[in-house]
Each structure stands twice: as C-alpha cells, then as structure tokens.
CHARMM-style PDB file with segment names, atoms N, HN, CA, C and O in Angstrom:
ATOM      1  N   UNK     1       8.605  -6.416  15.314  1.00  0.00      PROA
ATOM      2  CA  UNK     1       8.832  -5.769  16.608  1.00  0.00      PROA
ATOM      3  C   UNK     1       9.799  -6.601  17.441  1.00  0.00      PROA
ATOM      4  O   UNK     1       9.729  -7.830  17.468  1.00  0.00      PROA
ATOM      5  N   UNK     2      10.698  -5.902  18.118  1.00  0.00      PROA
ATOM      6  HN  UNK     2      10.755  -4.904  18.097  1.00  0.00      PROA
ATOM      7  CA  UNK     2      11.685  -6.608  18.922  1.00  0.00      PROA
ATOM      8  C   UNK     2      11.412  -6.371  20.403  1.00  0.00      PROA
ATOM      9  O   UNK     2      11.324  -5.231  20.859  1.00  0.00      PROA
ATOM     10  N   UNK     3      11.281  -7.464  21.143  1.00  0.00      PROA
ATOM     11  HN  UNK     3      11.352  -8.390  20.773  1.00  0.00      PROA
ATOM     12  CA  UNK     3      11.026  -7.355  22.583  1.00  0.00      PROA
ATOM     13  C   UNK     3      12.223  -7.931  23.334  1.00  0.00      PROA
ATOM     14  O   UNK     3      12.153  -9.020  23.905  1.00  0.00      PROA
ATOM     15  N   UNK     4      13.326  -7.176  23.322  1.00  0.00      PROA
ATOM     16  HN  UNK     4      13.384  -6.292  22.858  1.00  0.00      PROA
ATOM     17  CA  UNK     4      14.532  -7.623  24.019  1.00  0.00      PROA
ATOM     18  C   UNK     4      14.695  -6.842  25.317  1.00  0.00      PROA
ATOM     19  O   UNK     4      14.163  -5.741  25.454  1.00  0.00      PROA
ATOM     20  N   UNK     5      15.417  -7.402  26.249  1.00  0.00      PROA
ATOM     21  HN  UNK     5      15.849  -8.296  26.137  1.00  0.00      PROA
ATOM     22  CA  UNK     5      15.587  -6.742  27.551  1.00  0.00      PROA
ATOM     23  C   UNK     5      16.358  -5.433  27.391  1.00  0.00      PROA
ATOM     24  O   UNK     5      16.040  -4.447  28.056  1.00  0.00      PROA
ATOM     25  N   UNK     6      17.368  -5.410  26.517  1.00  0.00      PROA
ATOM     26  HN  UNK     6      17.627  -6.210  25.976  1.00  0.00      PROA
ATOM     27  CA  UNK     6      18.162  -4.183  26.363  1.00  0.00      PROA
ATOM     28  C   UNK     6      17.341  -3.093  25.681  1.00  0.00      PROA
ATOM     29  O   UNK     6      17.548  -1.911  25.958  1.00  0.00      PROA
ATOM     30  N   UNK     7      16.411  -3.462  24.795  1.00  0.00      PROA
ATOM     31  HN  UNK     7      16.243  -4.422  24.570  1.00  0.00      PROA
ATOM     32  CA  UNK     7      15.554  -2.463  24.154  1.00  0.00      PROA
ATOM     33  C   UNK     7      14.528  -1.933  25.140  1.00  0.00      PROA
ATOM     34  O   UNK     7      14.172  -0.755  25.099  1.00  0.00      PROA
ATOM     35  N   UNK     8      14.046  -2.811  26.040  1.00  0.00      PROA
ATOM     36  HN  UNK     8      14.335  -3.767  26.074  1.00  0.00      PROA
ATOM     37  CA  UNK     8      13.028  -2.390  27.009  1.00  0.00      PROA
ATOM     38  C   UNK     8      13.605  -1.366  27.979  1.00  0.00      PROA
ATOM     39  O   UNK     8      12.880  -0.493  28.457  1.00  0.00      PROA
ATOM     40  N   UNK     9      14.913  -1.462  28.279  1.00  0.00      PROA
ATOM     41  HN  UNK     9      15.502  -2.171  27.891  1.00  0.00      PROA
ATOM     42  CA  UNK     9      15.529  -0.511  29.210  1.00  0.00      PROA
ATOM     43  C   UNK     9      15.638   0.874  28.586  1.00  0.00      PROA
ATOM     44  O   UNK     9      15.636   1.875  29.303  1.00  0.00      PROA
ATOM     45  N   UNK    10      15.733   0.944  27.275  1.00  0.00      PROA
ATOM     46  HN  UNK    10      15.734   0.131  26.693  1.00  0.00      PROA
ATOM     47  CA  UNK    10      15.904   2.229  26.609  1.00  0.00      PROA
ATOM     48  C   UNK    10      14.561   2.917  26.393  1.00  0.00      PROA
ATOM     49  O   UNK    10      13.504   2.332  26.633  1.00  0.00      PROA
ATOM     50  N   UNK    11      14.617   4.189  25.929  1.00  0.00      PROA
ATOM     51  HN  UNK    11      15.476   4.664  25.735  1.00  0.00      PROA
ATOM     52  CA  UNK    11      13.391   4.954  25.719  1.00  0.00      PROA
ATOM     53  C   UNK    11      12.678   4.515  24.451  1.00  0.00      PROA
ATOM     54  O   UNK    11      13.275   3.919  23.555  1.00  0.00      PROA
ATOM     55  N   UNK    12      11.389   4.823  24.397  1.00  0.00      PROA
ATOM     56  HN  UNK    12      10.904   5.308  25.125  1.00  0.00      PROA
ATOM     57  CA  UNK    12      10.597   4.454  23.221  1.00  0.00      PROA
ATOM     58  C   UNK    12      11.066   5.245  22.008  1.00  0.00      PROA
ATOM     59  O   UNK    12      11.038   4.741  20.885  1.00  0.00      PROA
ATOM     60  N   UNK    13      11.499   6.482  22.233  1.00  0.00      PROA
ATOM     61  HN  UNK    13      11.522   6.891  23.145  1.00  0.00      PROA
ATOM     62  CA  UNK    13      11.927   7.331  21.124  1.00  0.00      PROA
ATOM     63  C   UNK    13      13.128   6.712  20.406  1.00  0.00      PROA
ATOM     64  O   UNK    13      13.188   6.708  19.177  1.00  0.00      PROA
ATOM     65  N   UNK    14      14.080   6.192  21.180  1.00  0.00      PROA
ATOM     66  HN  UNK    14      14.031   6.196  22.179  1.00  0.00      PROA
ATOM     67  CA  UNK    14      15.261   5.577  20.574  1.00  0.00      PROA
ATOM     68  C   UNK    14      14.862   4.339  19.782  1.00  0.00      PROA
ATOM     69  O   UNK    14      15.418   4.067  18.718  1.00  0.00      PROA
ATOM     70  N   UNK    15      13.895   3.593  20.309  1.00  0.00      PROA
ATOM     71  HN  UNK    15      13.444   3.815  21.173  1.00  0.00      PROA
ATOM     72  CA  UNK    15      13.454   2.389  19.616  1.00  0.00      PROA
ATOM     73  C   UNK    15      12.820   2.753  18.278  1.00  0.00      PROA
ATOM     74  O   UNK    15      13.022   2.064  17.278  1.00  0.00      PROA
ATOM     75  N   UNK    16      12.043   3.853  18.266  1.00  0.00      PROA
ATOM     76  HN  UNK    16      11.879   4.413  19.078  1.00  0.00      PROA
ATOM     77  CA  UNK    16      11.434   4.297  17.014  1.00  0.00      PROA
ATOM     78  C   UNK    16      12.507   4.690  16.009  1.00  0.00      PROA
ATOM     79  O   UNK    16      12.390   4.391  14.820  1.00  0.00      PROA
ATOM     80  N   UNK    17      13.552   5.358  16.485  1.00  0.00      PROA
ATOM     81  HN  UNK    17      13.647   5.601  17.450  1.00  0.00      PROA
ATOM     82  CA  UNK    17      14.640   5.748  15.587  1.00  0.00      PROA
ATOM     83  C   UNK    17      15.316   4.511  15.005  1.00  0.00      PROA
ATOM     84  O   UNK    17      15.687   4.499  13.831  1.00  0.00      PROA
ATOM     85  N   UNK    18      15.476   3.471  15.822  1.00  0.00      PROA
ATOM     86  HN  UNK    18      15.174   3.480  16.775  1.00  0.00      PROA
ATOM     87  CA  UNK    18      16.071   2.232  15.330  1.00  0.00      PROA
ATOM     88  C   UNK    18      15.198   1.626  14.237  1.00  0.00      PROA
ATOM     89  O   UNK    18      15.706   1.152  13.221  1.00  0.00      PROA
ATOM     90  N   UNK    19      13.874   1.643  14.452  1.00  0.00      PROA
ATOM     91  HN  UNK    19      13.461   2.028  15.277  1.00  0.00      PROA
ATOM     92  CA  UNK    19      12.963   1.081  13.457  1.00  0.00      PROA
ATOM     93  C   UNK    19      13.046   1.866  12.151  1.00  0.00      PROA
ATOM     94  O   UNK    19      13.028   1.281  11.068  1.00  0.00      PROA
ATOM     95  N   UNK    20      13.138   3.199  12.254  1.00  0.00      PROA
ATOM     96  HN  UNK    20      13.152   3.675  13.134  1.00  0.00      PROA
ATOM     97  CA  UNK    20      13.236   4.030  11.047  1.00  0.00      PROA
ATOM     98  C   UNK    20      14.528   3.722  10.296  1.00  0.00      PROA
ATOM     99  O   UNK    20      14.527   3.600   9.071  1.00  0.00      PROA
ATOM    100  N   UNK    21      15.629   3.597  11.035  1.00  0.00      PROA
ATOM    101  HN  UNK    21      15.630   3.696  12.030  1.00  0.00      PROA
ATOM    102  CA  UNK    21      16.909   3.283  10.403  1.00  0.00      PROA
ATOM    103  C   UNK    21      16.841   1.908   9.741  1.00  0.00      PROA
ATOM    104  O   UNK    21      17.372   1.720   8.647  1.00  0.00      PROA
ATOM    105  N   UNK    22      16.189   0.946  10.400  1.00  0.00      PROA
ATOM    106  HN  UNK    22      15.757   1.099  11.289  1.00  0.00      PROA
ATOM    107  CA  UNK    22      16.041  -0.404   9.854  1.00  0.00      PROA
ATOM    108  C   UNK    22      15.212  -0.370   8.575  1.00  0.00      PROA
ATOM    109  O   UNK    22      15.553  -1.025   7.590  1.00  0.00      PROA
ATOM    110  N   UNK    23      14.111   0.404   8.594  1.00  0.00      PROA
ATOM    111  HN  UNK    23      13.834   0.936   9.394  1.00  0.00      PROA
ATOM    112  CA  UNK    23      13.251   0.503   7.411  1.00  0.00      PROA
ATOM    113  C   UNK    23      14.013   1.133   6.250  1.00  0.00      PROA
ATOM    114  O   UNK    23      13.919   0.660   5.117  1.00  0.00      PROA
ATOM    115  N   UNK    24      14.772   2.205   6.526  1.00  0.00      PROA
ATOM    116  HN  UNK    24      14.848   2.589   7.446  1.00  0.00      PROA
ATOM    117  CA  UNK    24      15.531   2.851   5.458  1.00  0.00      PROA
ATOM    118  C   UNK    24      16.558   1.882   4.879  1.00  0.00      PROA
ATOM    119  O   UNK    24      16.798   1.885   3.672  1.00  0.00      PROA
ATOM    120  N   UNK    25      17.164   1.056   5.728  1.00  0.00      PROA
ATOM    121  HN  UNK    25      16.969   1.054   6.708  1.00  0.00      PROA
ATOM    122  CA  UNK    25      18.123   0.069   5.238  1.00  0.00      PROA
ATOM    123  C   UNK    25      17.451  -0.929   4.313  1.00  0.00      PROA
ATOM    124  O   UNK    25      17.998  -1.279   3.267  1.00  0.00      PROA
ATOM    125  N   UNK    26      16.255  -1.392   4.698  1.00  0.00      PROA
ATOM    126  HN  UNK    26      15.810  -1.108   5.547  1.00  0.00      PROA
ATOM    127  CA  UNK    26      15.513  -2.354   3.872  1.00  0.00      PROA
ATOM    128  C   UNK    26      15.136  -1.725   2.537  1.00  0.00      PROA
ATOM    129  O   UNK    26      15.261  -2.359   1.490  1.00  0.00      PROA
ATOM    130  N   UNK    27      14.672  -0.472   2.576  1.00  0.00      PROA
ATOM    131  HN  UNK    27      14.571   0.043   3.427  1.00  0.00      PROA
ATOM    132  CA  UNK    27      14.268   0.204   1.338  1.00  0.00      PROA
ATOM    133  C   UNK    27      15.472   0.378   0.414  1.00  0.00      PROA
ATOM    134  O   UNK    27      15.369   0.195  -0.799  1.00  0.00      PROA
ATOM    135  N   UNK    28      16.623   0.736   1.006  1.00  0.00      PROA
ATOM    136  HN  UNK    28      16.707   0.884   1.992  1.00  0.00      PROA
ATOM    137  CA  UNK    28      17.825   0.937   0.190  1.00  0.00      PROA
ATOM    138  C   UNK    28      18.240  -0.373  -0.475  1.00  0.00      PROA
ATOM    139  O   UNK    28      18.603  -0.384  -1.651  1.00  0.00      PROA
ATOM    140  N   UNK    29      18.186  -1.477   0.273  1.00  0.00      PROA
ATOM    141  HN  UNK    29      17.891  -1.468   1.228  1.00  0.00      PROA
ATOM    142  CA  UNK    29      18.547  -2.783  -0.292  1.00  0.00      PROA
ATOM    143  C   UNK    29      17.571  -3.161  -1.401  1.00  0.00      PROA
ATOM    144  O   UNK    29      17.980  -3.663  -2.448  1.00  0.00      PROA
ATOM    145  N   UNK    30      16.260  -2.915  -1.167  1.00  0.00      PROA
ATOM    146  HN  UNK    30      15.928  -2.507  -0.316  1.00  0.00      PROA
ATOM    147  CA  UNK    30      15.244  -3.252  -2.173  1.00  0.00      PROA
ATOM    148  C   UNK    30      15.466  -2.438  -3.443  1.00  0.00      PROA
ATOM    149  O   UNK    30      15.346  -2.967  -4.548  1.00  0.00      PROA
ATOM    150  N   UNK    31      15.789  -1.154  -3.293  1.00  0.00      PROA
ATOM    151  HN  UNK    31      15.886  -0.724  -2.396  1.00  0.00      PROA
ATOM    152  CA  UNK    31      16.012  -0.305  -4.469  1.00  0.00      PROA
ATOM    153  C   UNK    31      17.241  -0.777  -5.240  1.00  0.00      PROA
ATOM    154  O   UNK    31      17.220  -0.827  -6.470  1.00  0.00      PROA
ATOM    155  N   UNK    32      18.308  -1.122  -4.528  1.00  0.00      PROA
ATOM    156  HN  UNK    32      18.325  -1.081  -3.529  1.00  0.00      PROA
ATOM    157  CA  UNK    32      19.516  -1.620  -5.191  1.00  0.00      PROA
ATOM    158  C   UNK    32      19.203  -2.903  -5.955  1.00  0.00      PROA
ATOM    159  O   UNK    32      19.633  -3.075  -7.096  1.00  0.00      PROA
ATOM    160  N   UNK    33      18.442  -3.811  -5.313  1.00  0.00      PROA
ATOM    161  HN  UNK    33      18.093  -3.671  -4.387  1.00  0.00      PROA
ATOM    162  CA  UNK    33      18.100  -5.087  -5.938  1.00  0.00      PROA
ATOM    163  C   UNK    33      17.234  -4.864  -7.171  1.00  0.00      PROA
ATOM    164  O   UNK    33      17.448  -5.502  -8.202  1.00  0.00      PROA
ATOM    165  N   UNK    34      16.243  -3.951  -7.073  1.00  0.00      PROA
ATOM    166  HN  UNK    34      16.070  -3.433  -6.235  1.00  0.00      PROA
ATOM    167  CA  UNK    34      15.348  -3.690  -8.197  1.00  0.00      PROA
ATOM    168  C   UNK    34      16.101  -3.054  -9.360  1.00  0.00      PROA
ATOM    169  O   UNK    34      15.866  -3.402 -10.517  1.00  0.00      PROA
ATOM    170  N   UNK    35      17.011  -2.116  -9.057  1.00  0.00      PROA
ATOM    171  HN  UNK    35      17.202  -1.833  -8.117  1.00  0.00      PROA
ATOM    172  CA  UNK    35      17.777  -1.475 -10.129  1.00  0.00      PROA
ATOM    173  C   UNK    35      18.687  -2.511 -10.800  1.00  0.00      PROA
ATOM    174  O   UNK    35      18.875  -2.478 -12.016  1.00  0.00      PROA
ATOM    175  N   UNK    36      19.250  -3.431 -10.006  1.00  0.00      PROA
ATOM    176  HN  UNK    36      19.097  -3.458  -9.018  1.00  0.00      PROA
ATOM    177  CA  UNK    36      20.100  -4.485 -10.570  1.00  0.00      PROA
ATOM    178  C   UNK    36      19.279  -5.384 -11.493  1.00  0.00      PROA
ATOM    179  O   UNK    36      19.729  -5.737 -12.583  1.00  0.00      PROA
ATOM    180  N   UNK    37      18.048  -5.761 -11.044  1.00  0.00      PROA
ATOM    181  HN  UNK    37      17.682  -5.474 -10.159  1.00  0.00      PROA
ATOM    182  CA  UNK    37      17.162  -6.576 -11.880  1.00  0.00      PROA
ATOM    183  C   UNK    37      16.811  -5.828 -13.160  1.00  0.00      PROA
ATOM    184  O   UNK    37      16.792  -6.413 -14.243  1.00  0.00      PROA
ATOM    185  N   UNK    38      16.532  -4.520 -13.031  1.00  0.00      PROA
ATOM    186  HN  UNK    38      16.547  -4.045 -12.152  1.00  0.00      PROA
ATOM    187  CA  UNK    38      16.145  -3.702 -14.185  1.00  0.00      PROA
ATOM    188  C   UNK    38      17.262  -3.695 -15.225  1.00  0.00      PROA
ATOM    189  O   UNK    38      17.014  -3.933 -16.407  1.00  0.00      PROA
ATOM    190  N   UNK    39      18.500  -3.420 -14.784  1.00  0.00      PROA
ATOM    191  HN  UNK    39      18.702  -3.226 -13.823  1.00  0.00      PROA
ATOM    192  CA  UNK    39      19.608  -3.380 -15.732  1.00  0.00      PROA
ATOM    193  C   UNK    39      19.861  -4.766 -16.309  1.00  0.00      PROA
ATOM    194  O   UNK    39      20.281  -4.882 -17.460  1.00  0.00      PROA
ATOM    195  N   UNK    40      19.613  -5.824 -15.531  1.00  0.00      PROA
ATOM    196  HN  UNK    40      19.272  -5.730 -14.595  1.00  0.00      PROA
ATOM    197  CA  UNK    40      19.768  -7.188 -16.029  1.00  0.00      PROA
ATOM    198  C   UNK    40      18.768  -7.433 -17.153  1.00  0.00      PROA
ATOM    199  O   UNK    40      19.118  -8.005 -18.185  1.00  0.00      PROA
ATOM    200  N   UNK    41      17.511  -6.996 -16.953  1.00  0.00      PROA
ATOM    201  HN  UNK    41      17.226  -6.531 -16.115  1.00  0.00      PROA
ATOM    202  CA  UNK    41      16.477  -7.167 -17.974  1.00  0.00      PROA
ATOM    203  C   UNK    41      16.813  -6.358 -19.224  1.00  0.00      PROA
ATOM    204  O   UNK    41      16.677  -6.852 -20.343  1.00  0.00      PROA
ATOM    205  N   UNK    42      17.256  -5.100 -19.028  1.00  0.00      PROA
ATOM    206  HN  UNK    42      17.365  -4.698 -18.118  1.00  0.00      PROA
ATOM    207  CA  UNK    42      17.595  -4.241 -20.166  1.00  0.00      PROA
ATOM    208  C   UNK    42      18.739  -4.865 -20.968  1.00  0.00      PROA
ATOM    209  O   UNK    42      18.719  -4.857 -22.199  1.00  0.00      PROA
ATOM    210  N   UNK    43      19.724  -5.399 -20.269  1.00  0.00      PROA
ATOM    211  HN  UNK    43      19.740  -5.405 -19.269  1.00  0.00      PROA
ATOM    212  CA  UNK    43      20.850  -6.028 -20.951  1.00  0.00      PROA
ATOM    213  C   UNK    43      20.402  -7.253 -21.742  1.00  0.00      PROA
ATOM    214  O   UNK    43      20.872  -7.475 -22.858  1.00  0.00      PROA
ATOM    215  N   UNK    44      19.496  -8.047 -21.173  1.00  0.00      PROA
ATOM    216  HN  UNK    44      19.114  -7.866 -20.267  1.00  0.00      PROA
ATOM    217  CA  UNK    44      18.993  -9.238 -21.861  1.00  0.00      PROA
ATOM    218  C   UNK    44      18.206  -8.836 -23.105  1.00  0.00      PROA
ATOM    219  O   UNK    44      18.339  -9.463 -24.156  1.00  0.00      PROA
ATOM    220  N   UNK    45      17.387  -7.788 -22.989  1.00  0.00      PROA
ATOM    221  HN  UNK    45      17.279  -7.278 -22.135  1.00  0.00      PROA
ATOM    222  CA  UNK    45      16.588  -7.336 -24.135  1.00  0.00      PROA
ATOM    223  C   UNK    45      17.491  -6.839 -25.258  1.00  0.00      PROA
ATOM    224  O   UNK    45      17.283  -7.182 -26.421  1.00  0.00      PROA
ATOM    225  N   UNK    46      18.494  -6.030 -24.914  1.00  0.00      PROA
ATOM    226  HN  UNK    46      18.663  -5.751 -23.969  1.00  0.00      PROA
ATOM    227  CA  UNK    46      19.373  -5.468 -25.945  1.00  0.00      PROA
ATOM    228  C   UNK    46      20.185  -6.586 -26.611  1.00  0.00      PROA
ATOM    229  O   UNK    46      20.439  -6.526 -27.814  1.00  0.00      PROA
ATOM    230  N   UNK    47      20.590  -7.596 -25.851  1.00  0.00      PROA
ATOM    231  HN  UNK    47      20.384  -7.645 -24.874  1.00  0.00      PROA
ATOM    232  CA  UNK    47      21.358  -8.694 -26.437  1.00  0.00      PROA
ATOM    233  C   UNK    47      20.455  -9.559 -27.317  1.00  0.00      PROA
ATOM    234  O   UNK    47      20.922 -10.119 -28.309  1.00  0.00      PROA
ATOM    235  N   UNK    48      19.167  -9.678 -26.969  1.00  0.00      PROA
ATOM    236  HN  UNK    48      18.788  -9.223 -26.164  1.00  0.00      PROA
ATOM    237  CA  UNK    48      18.231 -10.449 -27.783  1.00  0.00      PROA
ATOM    238  C   UNK    48      17.991  -9.746 -29.123  1.00  0.00      PROA
ATOM    239  O   UNK    48      17.855 -10.401 -30.157  1.00  0.00      PROA
ATOM    240  N   UNK    49      17.938  -8.407 -29.099  1.00  0.00      PROA
ATOM    241  HN  UNK    49      18.048  -7.875 -28.259  1.00  0.00      PROA
ATOM    242  CA  UNK    49      17.719  -7.654 -30.335  1.00  0.00      PROA
ATOM    243  C   UNK    49      18.926  -7.809 -31.273  1.00  0.00      PROA
ATOM    244  O   UNK    49      18.795  -7.750 -32.495  1.00  0.00      PROA
ATOM    245  N   UNK    50      20.094  -8.005 -30.671  1.00  0.00      PROA
ATOM    246  HN  UNK    50      20.201  -8.053 -29.677  1.00  0.00      PROA
ATOM    247  CA  UNK    50      21.275  -8.201 -31.492  1.00  0.00      PROA
ATOM    248  C   UNK    50      21.794  -6.890 -32.023  1.00  0.00      PROA
ATOM    249  OT1 UNK    50      22.794  -6.868 -32.741  1.00  0.00      PROA
TER     250      UNK     50
END
C-alpha cells in the first residue's frame, strides 16, 4: 500500500485502478519469467538426451 500525499489527494477509485494495473504488470512479468525458465529447462533436457 502506498501512502503518498499525491495519492491521498486523488480518489480511492483511481488508486484501486493503479493497484490493478500494478498487479497485472507483476503477473505479466512473472508469467514471462516462468515461461523463460520452462523453455530453459526443456532445452536443457533435450540437450541432455542428445
């Protein structure tokens, strides 16, 4: 939660929208990272099989 003076001046609805946008950004980064790890693992497995 962010308790800044500029956020306090704005409406609660806008703050909720900011939180939703922030959460979606985090989820998108996590999904990208997980897919990258997945392909890294798949590549390692296929190279180990030869």
